[in-house]
N, C-alpha and C positions, 0 to 999 in steps of 0.2 A: 432461393436456396433449397434444393430438393432435400427431402428427409426420408429416412428409412423407418423411423419410428418417432413417436412423440415423447417428449420428456414427461416424467411423472410430475404430478401437481405438488406433492409434498416434498419439501427439501430434506436433504440428508441430515443426520445428527452432526454434532460438533466435529467428530472425526469419523469419516466413513469407515465402515468395517469391510474386511475382505474375507473370502471363504477360507476357513481354517485349513482346507486341503491345499490351498495355493500358498504354501509356506514361503517359497522363494520369492514370489511376487510381493508377498506381504512384507518380507524383510527389505526388499528393494524400495518399496514405497515408504517404509519407516525411515530408512536411511535418507531418502530424498526429502522427506518431511523435515528431518533433523537438519539437513543441509540448508533448507530454506528458512527454518527458524533461525539458524546461526547467521545466515546472510542478512536477514531482516534486522535482527538485534544489533549485530556489529555495524552494519551499514547505516542504520538509522541514527544510532547514537553518535558514531564517528562523523557522519556527514553533517548533522546538526551542529555539533561543536566546531567542526572545521569551517562551516559557513559563517558562524559568528566570528571565528578567528579571522577569516578573510576580511570581513567588514571592519573589525576592530583595528586592523593594521594597515588601513588605507585603501583596501579594495572598495571600489564604489560603483562599479558597473554591474547593474542588476542583470543585464543580458549575459554577462560572463557567468554570473552565479546561476542563471537559468540554463545556459548551455552545458555546464558541467554535469547537470542532473541527468542528462540523456546522452551525452556525447560518447559514453563508453559502450554503446550498443554493439560495435564491431566485436567486442569480446564474446558476445553471445553466439557469434558464428562458429566458435570453437566447438561447443557441444552440439550444434546443428550438424556440422560436417564430420566431426571426429568419430570414428568407430561406427559409421553408418553402414548398415548391411547393403551389399550391392543390389539385392533384389528390392530394396525399399525405394519408394518414389523419390524423385529428385527434390531437394529442398525448395520450398515455395511454389513448386509446380502445381500443387493441389489448390491453391488460392483461386477462388472465383472472383470475378470483377466486383460483385456485391460485397464479398467479404473483404477484399482489398480496400475498397472505398470506405467501408466501416472502420477498418483498422487505421487508415490514414486520418479519418475524422476524429476518432478517439485519441490518436496520437497528437493531433493539433490541440485538442482540448487539454491533454496532459501537459503540453508545452505552456498553455495559459496558466494551468495550475502551478507549474514550476516557477513561472514569473511571479505569481502571487506569493509563493513561498519565499522567493528571493526578497521581496519587499518586507515580508514578515521578519526574515532574519536580520534585515538592516534596521528595522524600526523598533523591534522588541527584544528583550532578553530571551535567551534560549529557554529558560524555565517557564516564562510566561507564554511564549508562542507554543511550547509543547503542551501546556495545559489547555490552551485554546484549541489546538489541533485535536485534542482528545475528544472534542465534541463531534468529530467525524463519525464516531460510533453511533451517536444519536441519529445523524443523518442516514447512516448506513442501515440502521434498523428499519427506518421508515421506507427508504428506497428499496431495500431488499424485499420488504413486504409487497411493494407495488410492482417491482420489476420481475422478481423471481418467486414471488408469492410465499415468502417465509412468514410463518405465523407470528403475530405479536402476542407475547405473554406478559404476565404481571412483572416478572423479573426484567424483561426487556424494557418495558415502559418505566420501571423504577430506575433503570440505568439512564434512560433519557432524561428523567427529571433531575437526577443527581448531577449529571454532567452539565446540564443547563445551569443549575445553581452554581456549579464550579466556575463557569465562564462569567456569570453575573458578578461573582465576587471579584474576579480579576478586573472587570470593568470598573468597579467601584474603587479599586486600588490605584487607579490612574492618577489620583491626586498626589501620590508619593513620587517625588522627583527621582528616587532611586530606581524606579521602574522604567525610566526613560533614558536609554543609553546616550552618552555623550551630551547630556543636558538638553535633549530634544524637548520640543513643546508638547503641551497636552494634545493639541490638534494632531501632531505627528503620531502620538501614542494611539489616538483613536483611529487614524488611518491604518496603522499597523494592526489594530484590533479588528477592523473591518476586513482587511485583505486576508488576515489569517483565518477568520471564519469563512470567507469565500473559498480559500484554499481547502479548508476542511470539507465544505459542502461539495465542491467539485470532485475532490478525491473520493468522497463517499459515494458519489454517483458512478465514478469509474469502477469501483469494486463490483457491484451487482451487474453492471453492463458487461464487464469482463466475464463474470460467471455465465451470463447468458450467451456470450460469444463462444465460450468453451463448450457449453452444453450442446449448442446447435451446430457448431462448425468443426471442432477439433475432435477427430475420431482416431488419430494415429499415434496417440501417446504423448508423453511429456515433451518430446523433441519438437512436435508440431506446436505445442503451446509456446515454446521458446521462439519459434519462427514468427508467431503472432506478435510477440514482444519486440522482435527485431524491427518489424514494420512500424509499430507504434512509436518506438523510441526514435527511429529514423525520421518520422514525421515531426516529432517534437523537436529533434535536433535541427531540422530544416527551418522551423519557425524561429528558433533561437538564433541561428546563423543569420537569418534575414534581419532580425531585430538588431543584432550586434553590428551588422554591416551598415544599417541605416543610422545607428548611433555613432558611427565613426571608428568602430573596432577598438583595438587595444592601445590607442595612441597615448592616452593619459594614465593608463593603469599603473605602469611601472614607475612613472614619475611621482605618483602619489603614494606608492607602496613604501612603508617606512622600514622594511627589512631588506635583505639582499634579493637580487633577482632570482638566485637559486632557490631561496625560501619561497618566493612567489610561485614559481613553477612547481615546486614540491607540493605546495598547498593545493594548487589547481589540479595537479595530477591525482593527488589523494582524493580530492572531491569527486573526480570522474569515477574512480574505482569504487569508492564507498557508496555513492549514489546508485550506481548500477547494481551493486549487491543488494541495496535496500529495495529497489523496484523489482528486481527479479525474485527476491525472496517473497515479496508481497504477492506478485502474480503467481508464483509457484504454489503458494498456499491457497489461493483462490481456485486454481485448477485441481489440486489434490483434495481440498476440503470444501470450503464454501466462502463466499464473499463476507458473510457475517463473522465467520471464524477468523478470517484474515483481518477484518476490522478490529476484532477484540485483541488480537495479537499486537496490532499497531498501537492500540490504547495502552497496553501493558508496556510497550517499548517507550512510548512517550513519557510515561511516568519515570522511566530510567533517564530520559533526557532532562527532566526537571532536576533530578539529583545531579546529573552531570553538569548542568548550568550553574548550580549552586557551588559545586566543588571546584570546577575549572575556572569559571569566570567570576566567582563570588557574587552571583546574583543575590539580591536581598530575599530572604525567606521570612517575611513577616507573618503575622497571625492569619491574614486573609489568604495568603498563598498556601500556608500550611493547611488551613481548613479546606481550601480548594483541592489540594492534593489528596486529602483524606476522602473528600466526596468523590473524586475521580476513581480512587482505588475501591471505594465502596460500590460505586456503580459498576465497575469492572467485575468485582467479586459477585455482585448480584446477578450479572449476566452469566458468569461462569456456572454459578449454582443452578440457575434455571436451565441452562443447556445440559448440565450433568443430569438433572432430573428427567429432562426430555429424552436424553440418550438412554437412561435406564428403562424408561417406559417403552421406548422403541425396541430395545433389545428383548424385553420381556414379550412384547407383541410378536416380534420376529420369531422368537423361540416357539411360541404357540403355533404360529403359522407353519414353521418348519416341521413341527411334530405332526401336523395334519396333512401336509403335502410336501413333496420333494421339489416343487417348482419354485423359482425365484428369479429376481431381476438381475440385471448386470451390475457389476460393481466397477468403480473407477480404479484403474490400475496404472502402473507405470508404463507397461508396454502396450496396453490397450488404450482406447480413447477415454475421455472424460465422460463418466457415466452421468445420466440424469439422476437427480437426487431422488432419494427414497426408493432406489432399486429400479428405476425406469431405464429403458434403453436409450442410447444416445442418438442424437440426430447427426447426420453426416452431410458434408458438402457434396 
């Protein structure tokens, strides 16, 4: 993968800054960020609750639950082709074989992650699985330090410890039969516990890997970042279709569904839309900010999922889960404060450098490519 410049070693602050003179691009980027925040929040909460609803009313095929998480990728072709300037390169024509192979591999791993989440949704209450999935921030912190060299600070490590304690409390809570949907066994609970942690770890690896791909390969703006997502989601969908075909398809689904067929297809269609919004919102934030920032937002949304599970499905909220939620919010707040302090110091340092020199690195914009963190130039395919 040829490059025009190397990425900077230091990652960007929580929200990348843009030149004050570039007001129009700054506003576009802010609007795009807000759209991705809304897609992540609405998509994550709705898809988690709908997944639980699907299993609660007779849905039992985990390959169907896996397929709906990525099958909405054709919707992403709309922003890829709509309003594209005639002079701009044709969609997907810029992919190298190496990048295409990397996107397909990441997509297949995403499909495995979707399958793990499907098991999590069928084995655990929404509130419990959401709290366990919040441990992905701990994994993301470590993997971001290894893959994209994000520095580990005291606030980051404090968040890791608190989120780990949160998951330990939930493991101890397994003796409560109210935590096991439909009277499931303790073994079933621990299987759900294990696959949920596996899903959290795999998704945490996906975030910094995506940031690395965007840094090194995507140099033509947000539209190209969407094209990367189309390839990945298509690969994940192919895996789910193959698994569903091997399992016998939809033959028994409608027979076991305890509501009307119209309700079944309405739930499945809603899952396709909400999951696509969730994944695109996550990927968009990785491109516009960083994998760590995206992971933090996911943790905040998962806390909303806990509340949604208690309100909609009346999941038990005992003392252990309440304390686990507090620890989760505490760890999240610790991370936010640490990033805020880091951003303040970075802005002060940048101000001193700007006063001494007019030189500066490239920034990540909506129309330009994903910039390397810390002001470095991007690498191109």
